[in-house]
Every structure is written in structure tokens, then in C-alpha cells.
N, C-alpha and C positions, 0 to 999 in steps of 0.2 A: 573552393570550400572543401575541407577534408571530411568526407562522409563515409560511414560504413555501408556495406552492401546489404546487411540485414540487421534488424533490431528485434529484440524480444519484448513483448508487452505482457505485463502481469495484470490481470483484471481484478480489481479490488472492490468492485461495486457491491457484491452481495454482503460484504462486511463493512468496509469503510464508507461505502456509498450509502448504505441503508441505516447505519447505526444511529444517526442523528435525526431520523424521521420521528416526528411527534406521535403519529398514529401507528399503532402496531400493524405491521404488514403480515397477513396470514402466512403461516408456515408453507402451505402448498404453493403460494405465489413465489416465495423465495426459492423453493425447490424448482419450480418451473423456470425461473430466471436462470438458475445455475445450469439446468438442462439445455436451455436455449443458447446460452453462452458457450456451452461445450460443443455446439454444432458450428461455431464460427471459425474454428481453426486456432482459437486461443488454447494454449497448453498449460497455463497455470492460472488458477482461480483462488482468490482468498474468499473462502466460502462462508465463514462465520467466526465467532469468537466466544471463548469460554470465560467470559467476564461475569462478575456478580450481577444478577438481574436488577438489583436495586440501583446500581450505577448506570447500567446500559440496558434498560428493559427491552429494547428492540431485539437483543440477542439472547433472550431468555429461552428460545427454542433451538439452541445450537444442536443439542443431541437429536432432536426430532428432524431437523433439517438434514443432518448428515445421514440419519437412518433412511430418509426418503430419497436421497440422491442416488440415482443409478450411475455409479462411478465408471468412468472409462479408464482403461489401463494406461493410455498415453497422455492422461491429464493429471497434473499435480493439484490436489485439493489441499489448501492451506487453512489452518485454524490459528487465530491469534490467541495467545494465552498470557495472563498477567503474572502467574506464579506456579508453584509446584502443584497446587490443587487443580489449576486450569490444565496443566500438562497431563495429569492423570485422567481427567475427564476427557480430554482430547484423544488420549490413547485408548480409552474405553470405547470411543466411537471410531476406532481403527484409522485414526489420522496418522500419516507418516511424514507430515511436513508442518512445522509450527513456526509462528512468528512471535518474537518477543519485542517489547517496546521499552526503551529508556529515553527520557528526555535529556538533551544536552543542557537544558535549563533546569536548575534545581527547583525553581518555583513551579514550573509546569509539571515536573515529576511529582512534586508534593500534591498538587491538585489531582493528578492522574492516579497515583497509587499510594499516596501518603507516605512516601519515603524520599530521601535525598537521592541524587543521581548515583552516588557511591554505594549507598545501601542497596539500591535496586540492582546495580551491576553485580555486587557481591552475592546477592540472593539468587540471581539468575544463573550464576556460574554453576551452581549445583544442577539446575535444570539442563543446562547445556551438556554437562558431563553425562547425565543420565540419557539424554537424547542421543548423544554420540554413541553411547554404549548399546543403544537399541536400534541404531541405524536410521534414526529419524533426521530428516533434513531440517536444518536450523537457519532461519531467516531472522536477522537482527536489525530492527528498525531504530535508527537514531532520530528521535522526534525533535522538533524545534532546532534543527541544525543551523538555521540562518537567523530567525527572529523568534522571540518569545512574546506571548500576549501580556505577560506580567513584567518582564525584565527588559524588553527591547531587543536590540541587536545582540546576537550571540557571538562570542569570541571564537573565530575559526580554530584556534589552537586547542580549544576544548574538544571540538569535534574530531580533530586529527588525533588527539590523545586517545579518545574513545575508540576510533577506528583501529589504532595500534593495539589497544588492550583487547578488543573483541577479535581482531585478527589472530592474536596469540592463542585464543581459545579454539581456533580452527573451525569457526562456524562456516556454513556453506555460502551465505549471502549477507551482505551488509547494505542496508537501505538508508540513504541520506535523504531526510524528509524536510521539505519546506511546509511544515504543518499548518501555518496560517497564511500561506500564499503571499508572503511579503518580500521574498527574495527577488533580486533583479539579475539579468543575465551576466553582468560582470561578477557579482558575488558568486553566482553559480559556477561560472567558468573557473574563477580563481580557486574555489574550494575543491571542486572535483579534479582540477589539474593537480593540486597538491596531493589529493588522495591517490590518484592514479600514478603519480610519480613514485609512490612507495611500492608499486608493483604488488598489490595485495593478492593473496591466493584466493580469497573469497570473491565471488561475483559482486560487483558494485552496481547497485540499482538506484535510480533517481525517482523521487516521489514528490510531485508538485501539486499544489492546490492553486486555484485560479481566482483567488479573492480580488486581486488587482488586475486581472486579465493578462497576466504575464506567464502563464503555464507553458504555452507553446514557444514563446521566446526563450524561456528557460530550458526547454527541451533542446533547442538548437544550440544553446550555449554548452549544455552538458555533452551533446554529441561532439562538439568541437574539442571537448576535453577528453574524449575517448570513451564515454559511457555508451553502452549499447543495450541497456535494459531499463525499462520504465514502467512504473505503476500508472494505472489510469482507471477511471470509473465510468461505466456506461452512462450516457446522458449528462456526465459531469456532476453526478450526485455526490454528496459527501458533506463533511463538516465534522468537527470534533467536539464532543460534549464538554471537554476540559480546556478548550481554546476559544474563548469568546470572539465572535466576528469571523471565524474561519469559514470560508465558503467551500463549495464543492471541489472535488479533485479535478485535475485535467480530464477532459472528456475523451473516452476511448475512441469513439468514432471520429472525432476531430483529429486526434493524433494519428490514427490509421490513415485517414484521407491525406493529411499533410505528408506523411512519410511516403505513401505510395506516389503522390505527385512529385516527390523529390527523387523517385527511383529507388527507394529503399524498401526491401522486402520485409514483410511481417508474418506472412503465412496466414493472414486473416482475411476472410471474405467480408467485404464491407457491406454488401447487401444483406447478408445474414445478420451482421451486427446491427443494422438499422431495424431489423425485426425485434431485437432486444430493446431498442429505444422505445418502440411502440408498446412493448410489453410493460415497461416500467412507468410509462407516462401516467396511467391511471392510478398507480400505486402511491404517488406522492402528491401532496397539495402544493408543493413548491414548484416554481417553474424550472425546467431543465436548463442548465447553464451551458450545455453544448451548443454549438452553432449549426452543425451540419443538418440537424433535423428541421431547422427553420427554412432551409433552402432546398433540401432534397425531398421532394414529395413523390 
């Protein structure tokens, strides 16, 4: 088996993990979660998003969260932004890493931001140019890269075309997302192999949800294709307000445990990570979808 010596894990729990929670989680608890995650060895955290509170009310305290976080110099704090206004708000909160999202599926993108894929990409080009000029790290998420909840299976050529277009804009990172957790390992290996064959300058990151219990298997497939960076969410929390049926993200603690068992370094302290799981357990009414907390007492 062809495996890397080290893998980077990007924690998306404070944003993607919490955004779909029905009950508002107190700002101080979000701050505490970010602080606790920052003690595990994780170096990149998706902390919040500057989306309209009408659409994602859980993120209405983005400014307050970032004001309350005691930031460490060796950790990258990322904010998701939907448009130019979101970018300005993020910059006012002294964020120097932003995540943009465009769906490979037009139907999903319409539900998400009420624009076609092409319209979204064109509009965000201006944001990317501004961010580059200001030295801001740009992370570009291609949502519904495998399946769409409205259109079904997504044509891989659409994703590859998007990767090429985004790569030409010289973003720092491109994230291929299985937004509804419907991808299988063969699809994952095939698509990521084609992406990696193009030798992109940007870092390629994989983002898997665990709706069908395939997140870990898809990680292995992506590893085989040459991917060494993965998004995950503490406890397996997550879900997308615009993707009906989407379950949580792949669990950070499960991913770290599996990689360590395989002899792959992550730089993350698993025991500290389990403290984060216990922290979020009372914050959600949904059962955690990770497995490790069920057996590691």
C-alpha cells in the first residue's frame, strides 16, 4: 500500500460541524471549543463563517467568536465567506485565511447562494484578486464534487474544469468536497487521481461526509491517489443546510486514530482530541457520529 509518512488534518468542526445545529450554541462555548482544539496539535481550524444570519443563524456571532478567540501565531484560523461583503467582514475581524464555496452542481449552487456555478465563480474572482493583493490565504471549496442532492451524480469533467479554472487564479488550496457523503472509494480514487495528474500548484484537500459510512474508506482511496490533506470535524458533527440528508463530516478523532494505527503522522494528540469530543457532546442534541468515543472511555 502506497502511504505518505505524514498527513495534514484541517478541523472544520467550529464552522461546518456546528452550522446545522438547530439550537443556538452560546458564543462562549464556540470560543472554548476553538481554544481546546488549538491545544491538540491541530494547526488549521475553520473557525466560523460570515454568511447572512437569516440563512445560517448558527453563525450570526462570527464577529464575536473571532474577537473572543486568543489566537496562536502557529495556527491558521479560517473564515468561510460567501461574497465580497463577507470578505470585508472577515477582514475587519483580522482574518488572514478565507474559504470560498462554489458547487459543481448548478442546482446546489442556486440553493446555496441563488446563483449559477458560472455566476458564482465570476463574482468570486474579484474577491480572490483582492485577497491575493492583501496577502490573504485563499481556500476554494468545490462543493458537490461527486453527487448533488438535486441532480444526482456529478460529471467529473465539470469538477476537473473547475479545478483548472481555479488553479489559474493561483489560489492557495482547492478542496474537493463530497458534500452529501454519497461518493464511493472508486469514484474518489478516480477523480483525485485525475486532479493530481495535473500537478496543481495549489494544495489539494479532500472533504468527506459520512452519510453512508464511507468517509474513512474514501480517505484511504484519496491517500492512494496522492492526497495528504483532509478536512474533518470533531465528533463527526456537521451537515449542510442546503443539502437535504447530508450527515456529519468524517470524524476527526476517528481519522487521527486510523492514521496513527497505520503509522502515518498527524502531529495531533489523540487524548487531547478526546477532550474536545467531551466538550461538544452536551452542545448538540444529535448523537455524535464518530466511533472512537463509544469505545474509548
